[in-house]
N, CA, C, O and the ligand as a Tripos MOL2 file, in Angstrom:
@<TRIPOS>MOLECULE
protein
  165   163    42     0     0
PROTEIN
NO_CHARGES

@<TRIPOS>ATOM
      1 N         120.3240  126.2730   96.1350 N.3       1 MET1
      2 CA        121.2970  125.4320   95.4330 C.3       1 MET1
      3 C         121.8850  124.4130   96.3930 C.2       1 MET1
      4 O         122.1960  124.7210   97.5430 O.2       1 MET1
      5 N         122.0320  123.1840   95.8930 N.am      2 LYS2
      6 CA        122.5440  122.1330   96.7700 C.3       2 LYS2
      7 C         123.9650  121.7550   96.3940 C.2       2 LYS2
      8 O         124.3630  121.8240   95.2320 O.2       2 LYS2
      9 N         124.7180  121.3520   97.4090 N.am      3 CYS3
     10 CA        126.0690  120.8710   97.1910 C.3       3 CYS3
     11 C         126.0030  119.6060   96.3440 C.2       3 CYS3
     12 O         125.2140  118.7030   96.6230 O.2       3 CYS3
     13 N         126.8250  119.5470   95.3200 N.am      4 SER4
     14 CA        126.7780  118.3900   94.4250 C.3       4 SER4
     15 C         127.4640  117.1730   95.0260 C.2       4 SER4
     16 O         127.4130  116.0850   94.4520 O.2       4 SER4
     17 N         128.1030  117.3490   96.1750 N.am      5 ILE5
     18 CA        128.8040  116.2310   96.8160 C.3       5 ILE5
     19 C         127.9940  115.6690   97.9750 C.2       5 ILE5
     20 O         127.6660  114.4830   97.9870 O.2       5 ILE5
     21 N         127.6680  116.5150   98.9520 N.am      6 CYS6
     22 CA        126.9630  116.0070  100.1290 C.3       6 CYS6
     23 C         125.4550  116.2670  100.0570 C.2       6 CYS6
     24 O         124.6900  115.7290  100.8580 O.2       6 CYS6
     25 N         125.0390  117.0810   99.1070 N.am      7 GLY7
     26 CA        123.6080  117.3340   98.9550 C.3       7 GLY7
     27 C         123.0410  118.3530   99.9190 C.2       7 GLY7
     28 O         121.8390  118.6210   99.9230 O.2       7 GLY7
     29 N         123.9170  118.9220  100.7410 N.am      8 LYS8
     30 CA        123.4870  119.9310  101.6970 C.3       8 LYS8
     31 C         123.1370  121.2190  100.9720 C.2       8 LYS8
     32 O         123.7740  121.5880   99.9860 O.2       8 LYS8
     33 N         122.1300  121.8840  101.4690 N.am      9 GLU9
     34 CA        121.7400  123.1560  100.8710 C.3       9 GLU9
     35 C         122.8360  124.1870  101.1130 C.2       9 GLU9
     36 O         123.2780  124.3860  102.2440 O.2       9 GLU9
     37 N         123.2630  124.8340  100.0470 N.am     10 ILE10
     38 CA        124.2940  125.8600  100.1750 C.3      10 ILE10
     39 C         123.6070  127.2110  100.3450 C.2      10 ILE10
     40 O         122.7510  127.5930   99.5480 O.2      10 ILE10
     41 N         123.9930  127.9130  101.3810 N.am     11 GLU11
     42 CA        123.4210  129.2300  101.6160 C.3      11 GLU11
     43 C         123.8970  130.2050  100.5590 C.2      11 GLU11
     44 O         124.9950  130.0700  100.0200 O.2      11 GLU11
     45 N         123.0730  131.1740  100.2730 N.am     12 THR12
     46 CA        123.4740  132.2200   99.3470 C.3      12 THR12
     47 C         123.4710  133.5650  100.0590 C.2      12 THR12
     48 O         122.7150  133.7790  101.0060 O.2      12 THR12
     49 N         124.3090  134.4480   99.5990 N.am     13 THR13
     50 CA        124.3440  135.7860  100.1550 C.3      13 THR13
     51 C         123.2060  136.5960   99.5640 C.2      13 THR13
     52 O         122.5190  136.1360   98.6510 O.2      13 THR13
     53 N         123.0070  137.7830  100.0730 N.am     14 PHE14
     54 CA        121.9300  138.6240   99.5560 C.3      14 PHE14
     55 C         122.1920  139.0480   98.1130 C.2      14 PHE14
     56 O         121.2850  139.5120   97.4220 O.2      14 PHE14
     57 N         123.4260  138.8870   97.6680 N.am     15 LEU15
     58 CA        123.7520  139.2050   96.2760 C.3      15 LEU15
     59 C         123.5160  138.0090   95.3650 C.2      15 LEU15
     60 O         123.7150  138.0890   94.1530 O.2      15 LEU15
     61 N         123.0900  136.8990   95.9630 N.am     16 GLY16
     62 CA        122.8170  135.7270   95.1650 C.3      16 GLY16
     63 C         124.0210  134.8440   94.9450 C.2      16 GLY16
     64 O         123.9600  133.8570   94.2110 O.2      16 GLY16
     65 N         125.1200  135.2080   95.5890 N.am     17 LYS17
     66 CA        126.3090  134.3640   95.4660 C.3      17 LYS17
     67 C         126.2340  133.2370   96.4830 C.2      17 LYS17
     68 O         125.7340  133.4220   97.5930 O.2      17 LYS17
     69 N         126.7290  132.0850   96.1050 N.am     18 ILE18
     70 CA        126.6750  130.9670   97.0330 C.3      18 ILE18
     71 C         127.8070  131.0740   98.0460 C.2      18 ILE18
     72 O         128.9020  131.5480   97.7410 O.2      18 ILE18
     73 N         127.5080  130.6140   99.2710 N.am     19 LYS19
     74 CA        128.5460  130.5440  100.2930 C.3      19 LYS19
     75 C         129.2480  129.2160  100.1380 C.2      19 LYS19
     76 O         129.1510  128.3280  100.9850 O.2      19 LYS19
     77 N         129.9420  129.1080   99.0520 N.am     20 GLY20
     78 CA        130.6410  127.8770   98.7290 C.3      20 GLY20
     79 C         131.5150  128.1440   97.5260 C.2      20 GLY20
     80 O         131.9290  129.2760   97.2780 O.2      20 GLY20
     81 N         131.7820  127.1180   96.8020 N.am     21 ASN21
     82 CA        132.6640  127.2930   95.6600 C.3      21 ASN21
     83 C         132.1550  126.4700   94.4910 C.2      21 ASN21
     84 O         131.3530  125.5480   94.6400 O.2      21 ASN21
     85 N         132.6460  126.8360   93.3460 N.am     22 TYR22
     86 CA        132.3410  126.0670   92.1460 C.3      22 TYR22
     87 C         133.5640  125.2610   91.7720 C.2      22 TYR22
     88 O         134.6970  125.7340   91.8590 O.2      22 TYR22
     89 N         133.3170  124.0630   91.3630 N.am     23 ARG23
     90 CA        134.3990  123.2250   90.8660 C.3      23 ARG23
     91 C         134.0510  122.7800   89.4550 C.2      23 ARG23
     92 O         132.9010  122.4660   89.1450 O.2      23 ARG23
     93 N         135.0560  122.7620   88.6240 N.am     24 LYS24
     94 CA        134.8330  122.3640   87.2460 C.3      24 LYS24
     95 C         135.2860  120.9300   87.0640 C.2      24 LYS24
     96 O         136.4110  120.5660   87.4030 O.2      24 LYS24
     97 N         134.4020  120.1340   86.5290 N.am     25 LYS25
     98 CA        134.7090  118.7330   86.3310 C.3      25 LYS25
     99 C         134.1190  118.2930   85.0090 C.2      25 LYS25
    100 O         132.9250  118.4720   84.7680 O.2      25 LYS25
    101 N         134.9320  117.7290   84.1640 N.am     26 ASN26
    102 CA        134.4750  117.2560   82.8580 C.3      26 ASN26
    103 C         133.7380  118.3510   82.0920 C.2      26 ASN26
    104 O         132.7650  118.0910   81.3850 O.2      26 ASN26
    105 N         134.2210  119.5660   82.2490 N.am     27 GLY27
    106 CA        133.6300  120.6740   81.5090 C.3      27 GLY27
    107 C         132.3420  121.2080   82.0830 C.2      27 GLY27
    108 O         131.7680  122.1610   81.5570 O.2      27 GLY27
    109 N         131.8780  120.5900   83.1800 N.am     28 LYS28
    110 CA        130.6600  121.0740   83.8200 C.3      28 LYS28
    111 C         131.0100  121.7410   85.1370 C.2      28 LYS28
    112 O         131.9920  121.3970   85.7950 O.2      28 LYS28
    113 N         130.1760  122.7040   85.5010 N.am     29 LEU29
    114 CA        130.4250  123.4490   86.7190 C.3      29 LEU29
    115 C         129.5440  122.8980   87.8370 C.2      29 LEU29
    116 O         128.3240  122.8200   87.6910 O.2      29 LEU29
    117 N         130.1560  122.5230   88.9350 N.am     30 TYR30
    118 CA        129.4150  121.9910   90.0700 C.3      30 TYR30
    119 C         129.5670  122.9160   91.2590 C.2      30 TYR30
    120 O         130.6520  123.4370   91.5180 O.2      30 TYR30
    121 N         128.4920  123.1150   91.9710 N.am     31 ALA31
    122 CA        128.5490  123.9020   93.1920 C.3      31 ALA31
    123 C         128.8350  122.9690   94.3620 C.2      31 ALA31
    124 O         128.1910  121.9310   94.5150 O.2      31 ALA31
    125 N         129.7940  123.3460   95.1720 N.am     32 VAL32
    126 CA        130.0710  122.5640   96.3690 C.3      32 VAL32
    127 C         130.0600  123.4930   97.5720 C.2      32 VAL32
    128 O         130.4270  124.6630   97.4640 O.2      32 VAL32
    129 N         129.6400  122.9720   98.7170 N.am     33 CYS33
    130 CA        129.6240  123.7800   99.9250 C.3      33 CYS33
    131 C         131.0560  123.9850  100.4120 C.2      33 CYS33
    132 O         131.9730  123.2760   99.9960 O.2      33 CYS33
    133 N         131.2310  124.9530  101.2880 N.am     34 SER34
    134 CA        132.5800  125.2860  101.7450 C.3      34 SER34
    135 C         133.2120  124.1300  102.5000 C.2      34 SER34
    136 O         134.4310  123.9650  102.4720 O.2      34 SER34
    137 N         132.3830  123.3130  103.1870 N.am     35 ASP35
    138 CA        132.9200  122.1590  103.9230 C.3      35 ASP35
    139 C         133.5660  121.1690  102.9700 C.2      35 ASP35
    140 O         134.7030  120.7470  103.1830 O.2      35 ASP35
    141 N         132.8470  120.7980  101.9260 N.am     36 CYS36
    142 CA        133.3800  119.8450  100.9710 C.3      36 CYS36
    143 C         134.5720  120.4370  100.2300 C.2      36 CYS36
    144 O         135.5300  119.7280   99.9190 O.2      36 CYS36
    145 N         134.5140  121.7140   99.9530 N.am     37 PHE37
    146 CA        135.6110  122.3480   99.2420 C.3      37 PHE37
    147 C         136.8890  122.3050  100.0790 C.2      37 PHE37
    148 O         137.9770  122.0620   99.5560 O.2      37 PHE37
    149 N         136.7460  122.5460  101.3930 N.am     38 LYS38
    150 CA        137.9130  122.5150  102.2970 C.3      38 LYS38
    151 C         138.5300  121.1210  102.3530 C.2      38 LYS38
    152 O         139.7460  120.9600  102.4650 O.2      38 LYS38
    153 N         137.6520  120.1160  102.2690 N.am     39 LYS39
    154 CA        138.1350  118.7410  102.3150 C.3      39 LYS39
    155 C         138.7910  118.3450  100.9980 C.2      39 LYS39
    156 O         139.4260  117.2960  100.8980 O.2      39 LYS39
    157 N         138.6310  119.1940   99.9950 N.am     40 GLY40
    158 CA        139.2450  118.9280   98.7080 C.3      40 GLY40
    159 C         138.4800  117.9380   97.8600 C.2      40 GLY40
    160 O         139.0330  117.3190   96.9510 O.2      40 GLY40
    161 N         137.2040  117.7930   98.1660 N.am     41 LEU41
    162 CA        136.3930  116.8450   97.4040 C.3      41 LEU41
    163 C         135.9770  117.4360   96.0620 C.2      41 LEU41
    164 O         135.2870  116.7770   95.2850 O.2      41 LEU41
    165 ZN        129.0070  119.5890  100.6400 Zn       42 ZN42
@<TRIPOS>BOND
     1     1     2 1
     2     2     3 1
     3     3     4 2
     4     3     5 am
     5     5     6 1
     6     6     7 1
     7     7     8 2
     8     7     9 am
     9     9    10 1
    10    10    11 1
    11    11    12 2
    12    11    13 am
    13    13    14 1
    14    14    15 1
    15    15    16 2
    16    15    17 am
    17    17    18 1
    18    18    19 1
    19    19    20 2
    20    19    21 am
    21    21    22 1
    22    22    23 1
    23    23    24 2
    24    23    25 am
    25    25    26 1
    26    26    27 1
    27    27    28 2
    28    27    29 am
    29    29    30 1
    30    30    31 1
    31    31    32 2
    32    31    33 am
    33    33    34 1
    34    34    35 1
    35    35    36 2
    36    35    37 am
    37    37    38 1
    38    38    39 1
    39    39    40 2
    40    39    41 am
    41    41    42 1
    42    42    43 1
    43    43    44 2
    44    43    45 am
    45    45    46 1
    46    46    47 1
    47    47    48 2
    48    47    49 am
    49    49    50 1
    50    50    51 1
    51    51    52 2
    52    51    53 am
    53    53    54 1
    54    54    55 1
    55    55    56 2
    56    55    57 am
    57    57    58 1
    58    58    59 1
    59    59    60 2
    60    59    61 am
    61    61    62 1
    62    62    63 1
    63    63    64 2
    64    63    65 am
    65    65    66 1
    66    66    67 1
    67    67    68 2
    68    67    69 am
    69    69    70 1
    70    70    71 1
    71    71    72 2
    72    71    73 am
    73    73    74 1
    74    74    75 1
    75    75    76 2
    76    75    77 am
    77    77    78 1
    78    78    79 1
    79    79    80 2
    80    79    81 am
    81    81    82 1
    82    82    83 1
    83    83    84 2
    84    83    85 am
    85    85    86 1
    86    86    87 1
    87    87    88 2
    88    87    89 am
    89    89    90 1
    90    90    91 1
    91    91    92 2
    92    91    93 am
    93    93    94 1
    94    94    95 1
    95    95    96 2
    96    95    97 am
    97    97    98 1
    98    98    99 1
    99    99   100 2
   100    99   101 am
   101   101   102 1
   102   102   103 1
   103   103   104 2
   104   103   105 am
   105   105   106 1
   106   106   107 1
   107   107   108 2
   108   107   109 am
   109   109   110 1
   110   110   111 1
   111   111   112 2
   112   111   113 am
   113   113   114 1
   114   114   115 1
   115   115   116 2
   116   115   117 am
   117   117   118 1
   118   118   119 1
   119   119   120 2
   120   119   121 am
   121   121   122 1
   122   122   123 1
   123   123   124 2
   124   123   125 am
   125   125   126 1
   126   126   127 1
   127   127   128 2
   128   127   129 am
   129   129   130 1
   130   130   131 1
   131   131   132 2
   132   131   133 am
   133   133   134 1
   134   134   135 1
   135   135   136 2
   136   135   137 am
   137   137   138 1
   138   138   139 1
   139   139   140 2
   140   139   141 am
   141   141   142 1
   142   142   143 1
   143   143   144 2
   144   143   145 am
   145   145   146 1
   146   146   147 1
   147   147   148 2
   148   147   149 am
   149   149   150 1
   150   150   151 1
   151   151   152 2
   152   151   153 am
   153   153   154 1
   154   154   155 1
   155   155   156 2
   156   155   157 am
   157   157   158 1
   158   158   159 1
   159   159   160 2
   160   159   161 am
   161   161   162 1
   162   162   163 1
   163   163   164 2
@<TRIPOS>SUBSTRUCTURE
     1 MET1         2 RESIDUE 1 A MET
     2 LYS2         6 RESIDUE 1 A LYS
     3 CYS3        10 RESIDUE 1 A CYS
     4 SER4        14 RESIDUE 1 A SER
     5 ILE5        18 RESIDUE 1 A ILE
     6 CYS6        22 RESIDUE 1 A CYS
     7 GLY7        26 RESIDUE 1 A GLY
     8 LYS8        30 RESIDUE 1 A LYS
     9 GLU9        34 RESIDUE 1 A GLU
    10 ILE10       38 RESIDUE 1 A ILE
    11 GLU11       42 RESIDUE 1 A GLU
    12 THR12       46 RESIDUE 1 A THR
    13 THR13       50 RESIDUE 1 A THR
    14 PHE14       54 RESIDUE 1 A PHE
    15 LEU15       58 RESIDUE 1 A LEU
    16 GLY16       62 RESIDUE 1 A GLY
    17 LYS17       66 RESIDUE 1 A LYS
    18 ILE18       70 RESIDUE 1 A ILE
    19 LYS19       74 RESIDUE 1 A LYS
    20 GLY20       78 RESIDUE 1 A GLY
    21 ASN21       82 RESIDUE 1 A ASN
    22 TYR22       86 RESIDUE 1 A TYR
    23 ARG23       90 RESIDUE 1 A ARG
    24 LYS24       94 RESIDUE 1 A LYS
    25 LYS25       98 RESIDUE 1 A LYS
    26 ASN26      102 RESIDUE 1 A ASN
    27 GLY27      106 RESIDUE 1 A GLY
    28 LYS28      110 RESIDUE 1 A LYS
    29 LEU29      114 RESIDUE 1 A LEU
    30 TYR30      118 RESIDUE 1 A TYR
    31 ALA31      122 RESIDUE 1 A ALA
    32 VAL32      126 RESIDUE 1 A VAL
    33 CYS33      130 RESIDUE 1 A CYS
    34 SER34      134 RESIDUE 1 A SER
    35 ASP35      138 RESIDUE 1 A ASP
    36 CYS36      142 RESIDUE 1 A CYS
    37 PHE37      146 RESIDUE 1 A PHE
    38 LYS38      150 RESIDUE 1 A LYS
    39 LYS39      154 RESIDUE 1 A LYS
    40 GLY40      158 RESIDUE 1 A GLY
    41 LEU41      162 RESIDUE 1 A LEU
    42 ZN42       165 GROUP 0 **** ****
């Protein structure tokens, strides 16, 4: 899965969870990496 902001590949844990966060925008769910999430993007 890629970050929807910077396009960087987001690592996933062995449970399949992304090492990042999801952000909801316009009713759609976007995956963002932890770096972009920290920056508040
Ligand atoms: Zn990112």
